[in-house]
N, C-alpha and C positions, 0 to 999 in steps of 0.2 A: 921666495918667488912661488914655490910649489904650494905653500899655504894659501897664498892669495889666489892662485888659480882653482884651488879647490873650493875656496869661498865664492868665487865667481861662478864655478859650475853649479854649486848648490843654489845659488841665487837665480840662475837661468832655469833650473829645474822647477823651482818654485813658481816662477813667473809663468812657465808653461802650465803647470798644474792649476794654477788660479785663473788663468785666461779661459774665458768660456769658448768652447768650440762646438759648433753644430755639425752633426753627423747626418749623413744621407739615411733617410729612414729605410730600414731593412739592410743596411750595408754590412757586408759579411766579413769586414776586416781588411779589404783593400785599402786603397788610399783614403785618408781622411779628407773631408771637403767641408769648407765653410765660406760664408759670404759676408761682406761687411754691410750690415744692416741691423736694425732693431728687431725687425720681424720678417720672415720670408717662409715661402713654401714652394714646392715644385710637384705637380702633380701630372699623371697621364690623362690626357683630356678624354679619351674613350671611355675609361673605366673609373676614373677618380682615384687611382692608386696613388698614394704619396710616395715620392721618391725622395725627397728632402724636406726638412722642416726646421725652423729656427723660430721659437716662440710664437707658433702659429695661431695661438689663441689669445694672445695679448691684445687688449683692446687699443686700437689706434685710430687717428683721424684719417679718412680715406682721401680727402681733398677731392680732385676732379675725377678720381676713379669712380666716384658716385655717379658720374654721367652713364656708366655702363648699365646700372639699373634703370635710369631714366630712358635710355635709348632701347633697353630690352622691352620695357612696358610698351613703347611706342610700336616696335616691330611686331609684337604679339598682338596688339590691337589691330594692326594693319592685316596680319594673317587671319585674324577672325573675321575680316571684311567690314569692319566699322569704318574704315577709310582707306584710300590708296595712298602710298607714299608720294605719288605724283599729283595728289590733290593740291590746289593752291589755297593757302589759308592767309587770313588777315591778322596781323599781330596786334595783341591788345595793349592796353595801358599799364598792365601789370607786369610787363617784361622784366623789370629790374628789382622785382620783390626780393627782399633778403640778400641782395648783392651790394657789397661795399664798393667804395670809389676805386679800389685797387683790384677789383675782381676782373678776371680774363673776360674780354668781351669783343665782338664783332662790330659794335655800334649799331645794331638793328634798331629800328624805330617803330614806334606805335603807329599802326595804320599801314605799315609796309607788308606787301604781298610776296610770299615765298612759298615754295612746295615743302611738304613735310620731308622729303629726301633732302632738300637744301638744308633745312633745320637739323636733320641727323648728322649731316657732314660738318655743319658749324659747330655742333656740340662735340663730336668725337675727334675731329681733325684739329679745328682751331681752338677748341675748348671753350666755346662762347657760352657763358653762364645764362644769358638771356634767351638763347636758343632752347635751353632746357625748360625754362618757364613757359616758353611758347608751346612746346610740345606737350607739357603738362595740361594745358588748357584744351589742346586739340583732344587729348586722350580722355581726360576726366572732367573737363568743363572748368575746373578751378584748380589752383595750386594746392590748397590745403587738401582737397579730395584725392589729388594725385600723390601727395606725400603719404597720405594714409594707405593708398594702394601699394606704395612702395614698400612700406613696413608689412603690409599683409603678404605681399610676393615673397619678401625676404624670409618671413616665417614658412611659407610653403616650400622654400628651397632649403630649409634647414639651416638658415643663417642665424643661429641662435645668439651670436655675439654682436648683432648689428642693430642699430637703430638710426633711422633718417629723419632729419628736420627740415631738409630743403631738397631741391632738385638737382643742384649743381655741385655741392660739396663746399660751399663757402663756410669757413671755421665756426663751429658752434659746439659747446661743450656737451651737448647731448646728441651730436651727430658723430656716429663712431661705427667701427667695424673691426674685423680681424683679417689677417692674411688667409686663413682657412675659408672663411666666408667669401671673401672676394674670389678665391679661386672657384669656389662652387658657382658663383655668379657668372664669372666669365665662362666656365664650362658650360653653363645653360646657354648664355647668350651666343656662343660660337656655333650652336646648333642651328642658328637662323641664318640662312644664306644672305639676307639683306644686311644684317649686322656684320657678318663676317666680310662681306664685300666692302663695306664702308671702312672699317678698321685696318683693312689691308691696303687701302688706297693711299698712294704717296701724295697726290695733289687733286684738288677737285675745284672746278670753277662754278660760281654762282653768278648766272647771267644778270644783266641790269634789272632793276625792279622799278616799281612806280615812284619810289623815294629814293633810289640810288642809280645814278646815270651810268656807272661804269660796272663792269664786271669785277667780281672779287675772286682772286685765286687763293684757295686754302691749301696750306701745306700742313701735312701730318706732323704734329709736335713729337710723336714718337720716332726718334732718330734711328731706332732699329729697322723702321720701315721706309722712312724717307731720309732725305739729305738735310733735313732741318738743322741738324748739327753734323758737320763733316766728320767723317771717320769712324762712325759707329754703326752705319747700316749693316744688317745681318741678312744674309740672302734667304735664310729660311723663315725669316720673321713673317707672321700675318696679323699682328696687332700686339697690344690691344689699346691701352690708354695710359697717358702720363697724368702726373698729379703733383702739385707743390704748394704748400703753405709754410709759414715759418714754424708752425706747430707741428705740422704733419711731416715736415722734412721732404726729401725727395721721395717720390713713390711712383712705381711702375708696374702695371699689369702687362706682362708680355706673353706672347704665344708664338710657337713655331711649328713648322710641319716638315717633317724629312723621313724619306723612306717608309711611307705610310704610317708613320706615327706623328701624333701631335701632343706637344707637352705645353703646359701653362705654368708661368713663374709669376708669383707676386713678391714684390720687394717693398717693403714699407720703412720709412725712417732713415732712408739713405743719405749719406754725407759725402761731401767732396773730400778726397784725400789729400794729404800733404807729401809731396815728393820734392826732395832737394830744397826744402824750405818754401816751396811754392805750392799753392792750392791747384790741384788737378780737377777741373770741373767735370761734371756729368759722369762721375763714378758709378752711378746707379745703372748706367747703360752697359758699363763694363761688367758689373757684378751680375746684372740680369741675363747678359749674354753667356757668362760663365755658368749660370744656372741652367740655361736651356741647353748648352752643349754638354753639361754634366748629365742631363737626361738622356741625350742622344749617345753619348760615348761610354757612359758607365753602365747603362742599363739596356736591356734586350728583352724581347719576348721569348719566353721558353715554354716548352711543353711539360707540364707536370703531371699529366695523365693522358694516356693515348687510348682511344676507344677501342683499338685493335688489341690491346694488351690483355692477355689472360690474368685475372686477379686471383682466383681461388677455385677450388672444386667442392662440390657438395655431393654427399652421398646419395645415390638414387637406388630404389628398390623396384622390383617387378619389370626390370628391363633386361632381356636377354643378352643384348650387345655389349653393355658396359654398366658398371655399378656406380657411376659418378657423371656429374654435368660440370662443365666449366663455365664460369660467369665472367663477363667483360662489361666494361662501361658502355653507356649508351651514347656518350660524347666525350671529346677530348677537353682537357682544361689547360689553359695557358695563362701565364702571368708575366708582367714587366718585372724582371729580376735583375739584381746586380750581376754583372758578367761573371764574376768569380764565385757565385753561389751554385752549388750543384744541386739540381732538383732531386737527386737521389736522397738527399738528406731530410726531405719532407716527410712528414708524419702521415700514415694512412690508417684511418680507422673504419673497419668494414662492419656492417650489420648484415648477418646472414643467419638462415634457419639453423637451429641448433639440433633439430631432429631430421632424419634422413627423409628425402622427398619420394614420392611415388610416381612412376610413369603412368600415363604419357606426359611429356613435357614439351611444349611447343618452343621453338626457336624464338628469342625475343622476349619471353615471359620474365616480368620483373621478379627477381628473387631476393634482392638486398639493395644496400646502398653502400657508397664508399665516400668518405670525407677527407679531403686533403688540407692539411694545415702545416705552418711553419712558424715557430717562435711566438706562438699566441694568436697568430692570424690565420683565419680560415679562409681558403681561397675557393671553396666550393664543395657541394655534395651532388653526387651523380648516382643515378640508378644503375644497378648491376643486373644484367639480363643473361638468360641462357644463351650460350653461343652456338648450340646445335639443338636439333629435335630428337627426343628419344621416344621410341614406340613401346608400347606395354606388350609383355608377353601374356598370351591368354592362358597359357599352362600355369605360369607363376601367379597370375591372378587368381585362378580357381584355387589353387594351393592356398594363397593368402586368405581367400574367402572362407575356405574350410577352417584354416587356422583361426581366423577371426570369430567364426561361429562357435568353435569349441573353446574360445577364451572366456565366453560367458559362464558364470557359475551355475545358473539355472539350467543351461544345456547340459553341463557335465552332470548335474543332478538327475536330470531326466534319463540320460544315457546310463548312469549307475542304476537308476530304478529299473530300466529296461533289462539290464544285464541280470540284475537280481531276480526279475521275473522269469527270465530265460533260464537261469539256474535252477529256480525252484520248479519250473516246468520239467526240466530235464531230470532233477532228482525224483520227481514224482513219477515219472515214467520208469525211472530205474527201479523205484520201490514197488509201484504198481504196474509192472510191465506185463509181457505176454504170458510169462510162466505164472504169475499170479492170477490172471484171468483164466488160464486153463484149469488150475486147481479150484477155482471158484466155479467154474462150469462143471467140473467132475463132482463136486459136492452137491451142486444143484441136481445133477443127473440121479445121483445116488439117492437123494432125498425123494426125488419123484418116483423112483422105482419102488421105494419102501411104501410110499403112501398107496400106490396102486395095489401092492401085495396085500396090504390090510383090507383093502376093499373087497377082495375076494372072500 
C-alpha cells in the first residue's frame, strides 16, 4: 500500500510540475496566482505597470473588443471638434459591410437617423456591429479609410502585435491582437470621459427614430457592470467590453476603480468550466473579477524614494562652517508593488562628483542623480540636490588662490629666479660692502696726494 501511495505522490508532483501556472508580475514569493484563460494581463491604469501576465503577447482574435478602438477614434474626433457626439447622422447603405448573418446587431437601417452618442452606446453596450460601420463613415468618410486609421492609431499606441481588418471584430484571419496591446488600448480609451461614461453605463435608451417607432433599451453586455447576467456584478467595475466568437473564445476587457486606484484586466480565450459534470457558464466573469481583486488586494502603492531622505554627502572646500554638503532627491518615487515586497530591497545607483566641491553652494543646486531599480526593472531616475546653502570663507578663498597661483611651474620658476637674484645681490653687497668702499676711497686719496706732490 505504501508503494502505491508513493507512486501516487510522485504522479501528483509530476502533474503539478508540468501544469503551466502564471505568476503575478513582480510577485515576491507570496501566494501563487493564476487564471483560467489562454492569455491575460492585469495592469495599473495610471502607470501601465504590469501586475500579472499570462501569455500576454500571444496573438489572439479580439472579437468585439475591437469596438474599443472604433469608439476611441470616434471620441477622439469629437474631442478635436470635428463633430459633436450629439450630432444626428443618417446611416448609409454600407452598414452591414463585413458582417455575417450571425453577427451581433441592433437591426439599424439604412436611412435611419441617430446621434453619434446613440451609435457609441449601441456599439459598446449592445455590441452592435453595424453601429461601428456607421461611426467609421462619420469619422473617416468610408469604412476602408477608417480601418486604415485604426491600424495607424494602433501603431501610435505601441500595439505592435495588432492588425485590424474591420471595425467590429467579426472573425478574420488577418484581424488579431494581444492581451498586452488591448490593455494599452483600454488604458488610452479610459482617459476620455465620454468613453468612460459609456462603458460604465448599465443601461441606455435610444429614443424612437424616423425608422423605428419605439424606444430601444440597451443593456450593457458586461455583467460586471450591469445585471445582463445575474450574479456577476462587481461594485467597483467601470467597464469595458465583452467579446465572443467560436475562434476567439470568451473575451473580456474589464476595469475597476477602488481607493483612488484603477486597474485594467484583459482575459482572452476564456472557457466555461466543468463542475460536478456540468458546465458552469460565464467563467470569464469570475476569472476577470479575480484578476481585478488580485490587483487591489495583493498590490499597493509604496514609496521607494522619499524626497526628504538624505542620500549621501559630498566633500566641500572653502567653507568655514562645514566640509560637506548633504544631497537629497528633488521628488519622491512610488510604485505599485506586491504587499510583501520590502522597498528596502530596491537597488540604488547614484552618480555624484568624484572630486570635492567648492563653496559657495546654493540650496537646491543639482549635484547628481539616483536611479531606483529592482529585479531588472528601473522605476525612475531623480536629480539629487544640495539640501542646504554653504557660504564661502573669504580667508580660505584667498589662501586657495595663493596656493593655486603657486601651483603653476612658471610661477615657481619666476620665484626661484627672483630668490637667486636677491641672493646674488646680497652676496655682492657682502663682497663689495662698506669696508671695500672705504679701502678703495683710501687708495684713491693716497694716489691723489702723490700726484700733487710730484707736481711741486
